[in-house]
N, C-alpha and C positions, 0 to 999 in steps of 0.2 A: 421483562426484556431479557433477562438472563437465559442463555442456552439457545438464543437465536443466532442466525448467521450475522444479523446486524451487530449484535453484541460482540461477536468474535471479530468482525471486521473493524469495529470502532477501537477496540483494544490494540488490534494489530497496527491500525493507522497511527494511533497515539504513540505507540512504541517506535515505529519507523520514522515518525516526524521528529521525536526526541533525538533520534540518531542522525537526522538530516539525510534520510535514506528512502523517504517516501516517493519523491519524484523519480519515475522511471523504474520503480520496483515492479515485480510481476509475480503473481501467484503461480506456484508450481502445483498446488493442490488446493481446490476451493470447493469443499464439501459442506454440507449443512452442519456438521459438528467439528470441522477442522480446516484451518488455513495455513498453508506453508508459503511464505513469502521470500524471495531473494531480492536484494538491492545493493546498490552502491552508494557510498556516502562521500561527499567532499567536505564533510563536517570538520571545521577547524578546532572545535573544542573537545575533541576526543583526547583523553588522557592515555596516551600510548605506553607510558611507564607504569600504569596501574590500570590496564584494559579490564581486568576481571572486576575491580572495584567500580570502574565507570559503568560497566554493563549492569552491575548490581544497582547502582544509583539509578540508572535509567528505568529499571523495572520498579524500584521503589517510587519514583515520581510518577509512575503510571498505576499506582495502587496495586502492585503485584508483590506478594510476600516472596522473598528470595529463600529458596530451600537449598540447604547444603547437600550436594549429591552424595556425600559419604555418610550421611545420617540415614537412619532406618526410613524416615519419612522421604528423604531424597531418593533412596534406592527404590522405594515403592513407586514413587512419581516416575522415575526414569523407566521402570518396567511397564507401568500403565501406559506412558506415552508411546513407548515402542510398540506395544501390542495394539494399541489404538490406531497408530498411524498405518501400521501394516495392514490391518483390516480394512481401514478407509481407502487406502491405496488400491487394494484388490477390488473392493466393492464399486469404487469410483469408475474403474476402467473395465469392468466385467462385460459390459454390453456395448462397448466402443472399440475403435481400433486400439490395440494395445499401445500403452506408453511404456518406454523402457524403464523398468525398475530392476536395477541390478546392484549386486554388491560391489564395492570397490576394495582393491587390495592395497593401493598405494596412492600417493599424492597426485601423480600425473593422471591416474584414472579418474580421480575425484574432480580435478581440474577440467579434464576433458568432458566428463558427464555435466558438470556445471555449465560449461561453455555451450554444450548441445541442448541445455534445458531439460535434461533427464532428471528423473528422481532417482537418487541412489541411496543404497542402504550401506551403512558403515559398520560392518561386523566387528571391526577391530576398535570401534568407539572414536569419538571425536578426539580424545586424548592422544591417539596415535597421530591423526591428522594434524593436531596442534604441533606435536613435536617435529612433524616433517616440515610444516610451514615455518616454524622457528628456525629450523636448520638452513632454510633458505633465505634467512634474513627478515622474516615476518614476525610480528607479534600477534598472537591469536589467544582468544578466551571464549568462554561459554559459561552460561549460568542457567539455572532452572527456577521456575517460580509457580506459584498457585495464587489464584484470586479467591476472595472469600465465597464467590458463587461457583467455585469448582471449575474454573478454566485452568488448564495446565499451559505453562509457557516454557519454551526452550528458545534461548537467544544465543547466537554465536556470532563472532566478528573477527576479522583478520585484516591486517594492513602491513605495508612495508614499514619496517622499524624506522626508517628515516622520516615517515610522516608524508613523504612525497607520494602523490598518486591517490587513486580512490581507495576506499576502505570497504571491504565486502561485509555483508550482513545476510544471516539467515535467521529467519523467526518462524516459530511454529506456535500457534495457538489452538488449543483443542478444548472442546466441551466435554469434560471427563464423565459428566452425568449422562451424556449420550442420550 
């Protein structure tokens, strides 16, 4: 079962359900080896005071080993995921009407791209977007992980610091064995 689209979808569903973000979520990219999903959660059990730890615990409950992005393994995983996704996005839409895949420079561009359902690349890294969201009164965090059968996972979430309103989730699950 590993390496199949069903395997990728099962893991993504499990994670999104843990975050109470499955209902109404939508795939941005659904390829044989990668799934990128965005959703909103009204989950009441989110720990906004330790969102990083909460996201890591979600991955662990879904049998995903959390990888420190600063470790050599983490840096390798981030590079692998970045290359993998860029190749898949280009391949997915090569024969169809082009989907906007563009870099964003600031928070407002990212929010605009998200609202329009565009796929956007963040050349400044999620860390910059995280700082911008935090400056607007949000709490934001992200984490990376890998399963024993070589699925790579990137999970990001952000919400108003007050806890009022929906919480945004972005999830990428990729079959790195391709």
